C-alpha positions as a Markdown table, in Angstrom:
| # | Residue | x | y | z |
|---|---|---|---|---|
| 1 | Unk | 160.5 | 98.4 | 5.0 |
| 2 | Unk | 159.9 | 99.9 | 1.3 |
| 3 | Unk | 162.2 | 103.6 | 0.9 |
| 4 | Unk | 158.8 | 104.9 | 0.0 |
| 5 | Unk | 157.2 | 104.2 | 3.1 |
| 6 | Unk | 157.1 | 107.6 | 5.5 |
| 7 | Unk | 159.6 | 106.8 | 9.0 |
| 8 | Unk | 157.3 | 105.3 | 11.7 |
| 9 | Unk | 156.2 | 107.9 | 14.7 |
| 10 | Unk | 155.2 | 105.5 | 16.8 |
| 11 | Unk | 157.9 | 105.9 | 19.1 |
| 12 | Unk | 157.7 | 109.7 | 19.7 |
| 13 | Unk | 158.3 | 110.1 | 22.9 |
| 14 | Unk | 155.8 | 113.2 | 22.9 |
| 15 | Unk | 152.9 | 111.0 | 21.4 |
| 16 | Unk | 150.8 | 110.0 | 24.4 |
| 17 | Unk | 150.9 | 113.3 | 25.8 |
| 18 | Unk | 149.6 | 114.7 | 22.3 |
| 19 | Unk | 146.7 | 112.0 | 22.2 |
| 20 | Unk | 146.0 | 113.5 | 25.5 |
| 21 | Unk | 145.8 | 117.0 | 24.5 |
| 22 | Unk | 143.9 | 115.8 | 21.0 |
| 23 | Unk | 141.4 | 114.2 | 23.5 |
| 24 | Unk | 141.0 | 117.5 | 25.6 |
| 25 | Unk | 140.3 | 119.1 | 22.7 |
| 26 | Unk | 137.8 | 116.7 | 21.5 |
| 27 | Unk | 136.0 | 116.8 | 24.6 |
| 28 | Unk | 136.8 | 113.4 | 26.0 |
| 29 | Unk | 138.1 | 114.4 | 29.3 |
| 30 | Unk | 135.8 | 113.2 | 32.3 |
| 31 | Unk | 136.5 | 116.1 | 34.9 |
| 32 | Unk | 139.1 | 118.6 | 35.8 |
| 33 | Unk | 141.4 | 115.9 | 37.5 |
| 34 | Unk | 141.5 | 114.1 | 34.2 |
| 35 | Unk | 143.1 | 117.4 | 32.7 |
| 36 | Unk | 145.6 | 118.2 | 35.7 |
| 37 | Unk | 146.9 | 114.3 | 34.9 |
| 38 | Unk | 147.6 | 115.7 | 32.0 |
| 39 | Unk | 149.4 | 118.9 | 32.5 |
| 40 | Unk | 151.5 | 116.7 | 35.6 |
| 41 | Unk | 152.6 | 114.7 | 33.0 |
| 42 | Unk | 153.6 | 117.4 | 30.6 |
| 43 | Unk | 155.4 | 118.8 | 33.5 |
| 44 | Unk | 157.4 | 115.7 | 34.3 |
| 45 | Unk | 158.0 | 115.3 | 30.6 |
| 46 | Unk | 159.3 | 119.2 | 30.6 |
| 47 | Unk | 156.8 | 120.4 | 28.4 |
| 48 | Unk | 155.5 | 122.6 | 31.2 |
| 49 | Unk | 157.6 | 124.2 | 34.4 |
| 50 | Unk | 156.7 | 123.6 | 37.9 |
| 51 | Unk | 155.5 | 127.5 | 38.2 |
| 52 | Unk | 153.4 | 127.0 | 35.7 |
| 53 | Unk | 151.5 | 123.7 | 36.7 |
| 54 | Unk | 151.2 | 125.9 | 39.9 |
| 55 | Unk | 149.9 | 128.5 | 38.3 |
| 56 | Unk | 147.3 | 126.8 | 36.2 |
| 57 | Unk | 146.4 | 124.7 | 39.5 |
| 58 | Unk | 145.6 | 128.3 | 40.9 |
| 59 | Unk | 143.4 | 129.2 | 38.4 |
| 60 | Unk | 141.4 | 125.9 | 38.3 |
| 61 | Unk | 141.0 | 126.5 | 42.3 |
| 62 | Unk | 139.5 | 129.7 | 41.8 |
| 63 | Unk | 136.4 | 128.5 | 40.1 |
| 64 | Unk | 135.6 | 126.0 | 42.7 |
| 65 | Unk | 136.8 | 128.2 | 45.7 |
| 66 | Unk | 133.6 | 130.9 | 46.9 |
| 67 | Unk | 134.2 | 134.2 | 48.6 |
| 68 | Unk | 133.5 | 133.1 | 52.2 |
| 69 | Unk | 136.5 | 130.6 | 51.9 |
| 70 | Unk | 139.3 | 133.7 | 51.4 |
| 71 | Unk | 137.5 | 136.3 | 53.1 |
| 72 | Unk | 138.8 | 138.5 | 56.1 |
| 73 | Unk | 136.2 | 138.0 | 58.5 |
| 74 | Unk | 134.4 | 141.1 | 59.9 |
| 75 | Unk | 135.9 | 140.7 | 63.2 |
| 76 | Unk | 139.5 | 140.9 | 62.1 |
| 77 | Unk | 139.0 | 143.7 | 59.5 |
| 78 | Unk | 140.6 | 146.9 | 60.5 |
| 79 | Unk | 137.9 | 150.0 | 59.8 |
| 80 | Unk | 137.3 | 153.3 | 60.4 |
| 81 | Unk | 134.6 | 155.3 | 61.4 |
| 82 | Unk | 132.7 | 157.7 | 59.0 |
| 83 | Unk | 132.4 | 160.4 | 61.2 |
| 84 | Unk | 135.9 | 160.6 | 62.3 |
| 85 | Unk | 138.0 | 163.4 | 60.9 |
| 86 | Unk | 140.9 | 163.0 | 58.7 |
| 87 | Unk | 143.6 | 163.9 | 60.8 |
| 88 | Unk | 142.6 | 161.4 | 63.6 |
| 89 | Unk | 142.8 | 158.0 | 61.1 |
| 90 | Unk | 146.7 | 158.9 | 60.5 |
| 91 | Unk | 148.2 | 156.7 | 63.4 |
| 92 | Unk | 146.2 | 153.9 | 62.0 |
| 93 | Unk | 146.6 | 154.3 | 58.4 |
| 94 | Unk | 150.6 | 154.1 | 59.6 |
| 95 | Unk | 150.4 | 151.2 | 62.0 |
| 96 | Unk | 148.5 | 149.2 | 59.5 |
| 97 | Unk | 149.8 | 150.3 | 56.0 |
| 98 | Unk | 146.9 | 149.5 | 54.0 |
| 99 | Unk | 145.7 | 151.3 | 50.7 |
| 100 | Unk | 141.7 | 150.6 | 51.6 |
| 101 | Unk | 139.5 | 150.5 | 54.6 |
| 102 | Unk | 135.9 | 149.6 | 55.2 |
| 103 | Unk | 133.9 | 152.7 | 56.5 |
| 104 | Unk | 131.5 | 151.7 | 59.3 |
| 105 | Unk | 128.7 | 153.5 | 60.6 |
| 106 | Unk | 128.6 | 152.8 | 64.4 |
| 107 | Unk | 129.7 | 149.0 | 64.2 |
| 108 | Unk | 131.3 | 146.1 | 61.7 |
| 109 | Unk | 128.2 | 145.0 | 60.7 |
| 110 | Unk | 127.1 | 148.5 | 58.8 |
| 111 | Unk | 129.9 | 149.3 | 56.1 |
| 112 | Unk | 128.8 | 152.1 | 54.3 |
| 113 | Unk | 131.3 | 152.6 | 52.0 |
| 114 | Unk | 135.6 | 152.5 | 51.5 |
| 115 | Unk | 138.2 | 155.1 | 52.3 |
| 116 | Unk | 141.2 | 155.2 | 49.5 |
| 117 | Unk | 144.4 | 156.5 | 50.9 |
| 118 | Unk | 145.0 | 158.3 | 48.0 |
| 119 | Unk | 141.8 | 160.1 | 48.6 |
| 120 | Unk | 142.8 | 160.9 | 52.4 |
| 121 | Unk | 146.1 | 162.3 | 51.1 |
| 122 | Unk | 144.7 | 164.2 | 48.3 |
| 123 | Unk | 142.0 | 165.7 | 51.0 |
| 124 | Unk | 144.1 | 166.2 | 54.1 |
| 125 | Unk | 146.0 | 168.8 | 53.2 |
| 126 | Unk | 143.8 | 170.8 | 51.9 |
| 127 | Unk | 141.1 | 170.7 | 54.3 |
| 128 | Unk | 141.7 | 169.0 | 58.2 |
| 129 | Unk | 138.3 | 169.1 | 59.2 |
| 130 | Unk | 136.5 | 166.9 | 56.7 |
| 131 | Unk | 135.5 | 163.5 | 58.1 |
| 132 | Unk | 135.6 | 159.9 | 56.2 |
| 133 | Unk | 132.5 | 160.0 | 55.0 |
| 134 | Unk | 132.9 | 163.6 | 53.1 |
| 135 | Unk | 136.2 | 161.5 | 50.7 |
| 136 | Unk | 134.8 | 157.9 | 51.4 |
| 137 | Unk | 133.9 | 155.9 | 47.9 |
| 138 | Unk | 130.9 | 153.2 | 47.7 |
| 139 | Unk | 131.4 | 150.0 | 48.7 |
| 140 | Unk | 130.9 | 147.1 | 46.6 |
| 141 | Unk | 129.0 | 144.3 | 48.1 |
| 142 | Unk | 129.2 | 140.7 | 47.4 |
| 143 | Unk | 127.5 | 137.8 | 48.6 |
| 144 | Unk | 129.7 | 135.2 | 50.5 |
| 145 | Unk | 128.4 | 132.6 | 48.1 |
| 146 | Unk | 130.0 | 134.0 | 45.0 |
| 147 | Unk | 132.7 | 132.0 | 43.3 |
| 148 | Unk | 136.1 | 133.8 | 43.1 |
| 149 | Unk | 136.3 | 133.4 | 39.3 |
| 150 | Unk | 133.2 | 136.1 | 39.1 |
| 151 | Unk | 134.2 | 137.7 | 41.8 |
| 152 | Unk | 137.8 | 138.6 | 39.8 |
| 153 | Unk | 135.9 | 139.1 | 37.0 |
| 154 | Unk | 133.8 | 141.5 | 38.4 |
| 155 | Unk | 136.5 | 143.3 | 40.0 |
| 156 | Unk | 138.3 | 143.8 | 37.1 |
| 157 | Unk | 135.6 | 145.3 | 35.2 |
| 158 | Unk | 134.1 | 147.4 | 37.7 |
| 159 | Unk | 137.7 | 148.9 | 38.6 |
| 160 | Unk | 137.4 | 148.2 | 42.4 |
| 161 | Unk | 139.9 | 146.4 | 44.3 |
| 162 | Unk | 137.9 | 145.3 | 47.5 |
| 163 | Unk | 134.4 | 144.3 | 48.1 |
| 164 | Unk | 132.2 | 144.1 | 51.1 |
| 165 | Unk | 131.1 | 140.4 | 51.7 |
| 166 | Unk | 127.6 | 139.9 | 53.0 |
| 167 | Unk | 125.7 | 136.8 | 54.6 |
| 168 | Unk | 122.2 | 135.4 | 53.6 |
| 169 | Unk | 120.8 | 138.0 | 55.9 |
| 170 | Unk | 122.3 | 140.9 | 54.4 |
| 171 | Unk | 124.7 | 141.6 | 57.1 |
| 172 | Unk | 128.5 | 142.6 | 56.9 |
| 173 | Unk | 130.5 | 139.0 | 57.2 |
| 174 | Unk | 133.7 | 140.3 | 55.9 |
| 175 | Unk | 135.9 | 141.8 | 53.5 |
| 176 | Unk | 137.7 | 140.5 | 50.2 |
| 177 | Unk | 140.4 | 142.2 | 47.8 |
| 178 | Unk | 141.5 | 141.6 | 44.1 |
| 179 | Unk | 144.7 | 140.5 | 46.0 |
| 180 | Unk | 143.2 | 138.2 | 48.1 |
| 181 | Unk | 141.9 | 136.5 | 45.0 |
| 182 | Unk | 145.2 | 136.5 | 42.8 |
| 183 | Unk | 146.9 | 135.3 | 45.5 |
| 184 | Unk | 144.8 | 131.8 | 45.1 |
| 185 | Unk | 146.7 | 131.9 | 41.9 |
| 186 | Unk | 150.3 | 132.8 | 42.2 |
| 187 | Unk | 150.8 | 132.0 | 46.1 |
| 188 | Unk | 151.2 | 134.8 | 48.8 |
| 189 | Unk | 151.9 | 138.2 | 48.0 |
| 190 | Unk | 153.9 | 139.7 | 50.2 |
| 191 | Unk | 155.1 | 143.2 | 50.6 |
| 192 | Unk | 156.9 | 145.7 | 52.8 |
| 193 | Unk | 154.1 | 146.1 | 54.6 |
| 194 | Unk | 153.5 | 142.4 | 56.2 |
| 195 | Unk | 154.7 | 141.5 | 59.4 |
| 196 | Unk | 156.6 | 138.7 | 58.7 |
| 197 | Unk | 157.5 | 137.6 | 62.8 |
| 198 | Unk | 153.5 | 137.8 | 63.5 |
| 199 | Unk | 151.2 | 136.6 | 61.4 |
| 200 | Unk | 148.2 | 135.6 | 62.2 |
| 201 | Unk | 147.7 | 131.8 | 61.8 |
| 202 | Unk | 144.1 | 130.9 | 63.0 |
| 203 | Unk | 141.2 | 132.8 | 61.5 |
| 204 | Unk | 137.6 | 132.1 | 63.6 |
| 205 | Unk | 134.6 | 131.9 | 61.0 |
| 206 | Unk | 132.4 | 131.1 | 63.4 |
| 207 | Unk | 132.2 | 129.0 | 67.1 |
| 208 | Unk | 133.0 | 125.6 | 65.1 |
| 209 | Unk | 135.0 | 126.5 | 62.1 |
| 210 | Unk | 138.6 | 128.0 | 61.8 |
| 211 | Unk | 140.8 | 129.0 | 58.4 |
| 212 | Unk | 144.3 | 127.6 | 59.4 |
| 213 | Unk | 147.5 | 128.9 | 57.6 |
| 214 | Unk | 149.5 | 125.1 | 57.0 |
| 215 | Unk | 152.6 | 126.9 | 58.0 |
| 216 | Unk | 151.3 | 127.3 | 61.4 |
| 217 | Unk | 153.9 | 125.2 | 64.0 |
| 218 | Unk | 152.2 | 122.4 | 65.2 |
| 219 | Unk | 153.1 | 122.7 | 68.8 |
| 220 | Unk | 151.2 | 126.5 | 68.7 |
| 221 | Unk | 148.4 | 124.6 | 66.8 |
| 222 | Unk | 148.1 | 122.2 | 70.2 |
| 223 | Unk | 148.4 | 125.2 | 72.3 |
| 224 | Unk | 145.5 | 127.0 | 70.7 |
| 225 | Unk | 143.4 | 123.9 | 70.6 |
| 226 | Unk | 144.4 | 122.4 | 73.6 |
| 227 | Unk | 145.6 | 119.3 | 71.6 |
| 228 | Unk | 148.3 | 116.8 | 71.3 |
| 229 | Unk | 149.4 | 116.5 | 67.6 |
| 230 | Unk | 153.1 | 117.4 | 68.0 |
| 231 | Unk | 155.6 | 114.6 | 67.5 |
| 232 | Unk | 159.2 | 114.8 | 66.1 |
| 233 | Unk | 158.4 | 114.1 | 62.3 |
| 234 | Unk | 156.7 | 117.1 | 61.7 |
| 235 | Unk | 157.1 | 121.0 | 62.3 |
| 236 | Unk | 153.8 | 122.6 | 61.3 |
| 237 | Unk | 150.1 | 121.7 | 60.4 |
| 238 | Unk | 150.7 | 121.2 | 57.0 |
| 239 | Unk | 153.1 | 118.6 | 57.9 |
| 240 | Unk | 150.9 | 116.7 | 60.1 |
| 241 | Unk | 148.4 | 116.2 | 57.3 |
| 242 | Unk | 150.7 | 114.9 | 54.7 |
| 243 | Unk | 152.1 | 112.5 | 57.7 |
| 244 | Unk | 148.7 | 111.2 | 58.3 |
| 245 | Unk | 147.7 | 111.4 | 54.6 |
| 246 | Unk | 151.3 | 109.5 | 53.7 |
| 247 | Unk | 150.8 | 111.6 | 50.1 |
| 248 | Unk | 150.5 | 115.3 | 49.0 |
| 249 | Unk | 147.0 | 115.9 | 49.2 |
| 250 | Unk | 145.3 | 118.1 | 46.7 |
| 251 | Unk | 142.4 | 120.8 | 47.1 |
| 252 | Unk | 139.1 | 119.1 | 48.8 |
| 253 | Unk | 141.2 | 116.3 | 50.5 |
| 254 | Unk | 140.1 | 115.5 | 54.4 |
| 255 | Unk | 141.2 | 114.4 | 57.3 |
| 256 | Unk | 139.3 | 113.7 | 60.8 |
| 257 | Unk | 141.6 | 113.4 | 64.0 |
| 258 | Unk | 138.8 | 112.8 | 66.6 |
| 259 | Unk | 136.6 | 115.9 | 66.9 |
| 260 | Unk | 138.6 | 118.0 | 64.3 |
| 261 | Unk | 138.2 | 117.9 | 60.6 |
| 262 | Unk | 140.7 | 119.0 | 58.2 |
| 263 | Unk | 140.0 | 120.2 | 55.0 |
| 264 | Unk | 142.6 | 121.4 | 52.4 |
| 265 | Unk | 141.3 | 124.3 | 50.9 |
| 266 | Unk | 144.5 | 125.2 | 48.8 |
| 267 | Unk | 147.7 | 123.2 | 48.1 |
| 268 | Unk | 149.6 | 123.0 | 45.2 |
| 269 | Unk | 152.1 | 120.2 | 44.1 |
| 270 | Unk | 154.7 | 121.0 | 46.5 |
| 271 | Unk | 152.8 | 122.0 | 49.7 |
| 272 | Unk | 149.4 | 123.0 | 51.4 |
| 273 | Unk | 148.5 | 126.7 | 51.7 |
| 274 | Unk | 145.3 | 127.0 | 53.9 |
| 275 | Unk | 143.4 | 124.7 | 55.7 |
| 276 | Unk | 139.8 | 124.7 | 56.6 |
| 277 | Unk | 139.5 | 123.5 | 60.6 |
| 278 | Unk | 136.2 | 122.2 | 61.5 |
| 279 | Unk | 135.3 | 121.3 | 65.0 |
| 280 | Unk | 132.9 | 118.6 | 65.2 |
| 281 | Unk | 130.5 | 118.5 | 68.1 |
């Protein structure tokens, strides 16, 4: 080889990964999965750490999920009536420990505002006879079909941390907070008010559909749904799905067992987080 010839780079350990990044920038990727494959390879080459990859995957999932996938259903919302005197709602506030509450007019299908605890504390010491409706703020309303990335942008723009979700008929379907959206990216955000011993593993969305936390013990699942899925090979619903599929599933993968359809709603490279369960007729 001539001494004037530049050294060859064909054996560079990062060449193939860099070429793929070039393909990304020149539009040669076919879909999102191609992008994830590149990022996973980057992690394997230690060019990207696992936590960063999980967050990137979460960001990409947010663009695919809709509000209905993560909202708190109407029946599970902790609400306050608009005509309640401020002093009377303190037991509820202390027990739940939330910073915002939907305000209802009669029943949960009629949300008329949002109560912020900072407003409650600012006014209750001055006038205990005030009612919730006197200090509540307007509620931000979003359709359950709205994509989470759009919702996140709107919440950041208007400064709201909570929105009321409505169905196609304009009825309240549930609520969603900016924290709910961020948890799809960074995982569960637990604070001092979270109950570590008594978390709800199951959220019923309608007669035939449920949202299941993947960490739900499989024996509790059997008891709840009158099934017999438990064995010594796994302890949780997420473990059951991984065992059945024989690989770590990605968001959107599904598994049908008898008349139960399990769909992975949120997962990262290490474990499943959230599952949609549909009972087939």
